[in-house]
C-alpha positions, 0 to 999 in steps of 0.5 A: 469851372476851369479847363486845364490842358497840358502840352511839351510831354514827350521822349528826351535823353538824360541831360537834356531839357523840356518846356510844359506848357499849360492853356488854361481857360475858364475862370481861373485865377482868382487867387488860387496858386497853380502848380505842377505835380508829377506821378510816376507808375506807382508813387503818389502824385507829387508837387514839382512847382507851385506859383502864387497869385502874387508870383512867389516860386515854391520847388521841391527840392530835388529840382531846385536850381534846375526847373522853372515855372512861371506864369503869363496871366495875359495869355492864361498861360503856365510853364514849366521849364525843365532842365538836365532831366534824370531818369527817374523823373520819368512820370506823368505830368500835370497841371493844377489850380487852388492846390493843396494838401489833404488826409489819405485812407492812410493816414498820410497826406496826399496832393489835390487841387481844385482843378487838374488838367490829363496830364502830359508824358515826360520820359527820359532814358539813359 
């Protein structure tokens, strides 16, 4: 069993930065990737950034060049540094392990993970 606990969310002004932290415990890092996701009210959960067991990173286009995902394996901790935040990035941010996609009831793809944290809220105001 894996436990993921996010922290670091808060309320900031547009253009400011935040660093999210995900503390992981349990049977972790067994060849799976880890990632940060976000879900705004009324919207689907979406991927923000992912990092593989080999430290390969991926970012959604809207955060490329602004955000950085990193993993400290010794501390079992995942980070997301978010810079130049925009109001449209207001959402609840989730940490996840062993991520992927699955078919949803509408016939499209939804994000999935074997393990999710409970999330941390990020509010960006203008």
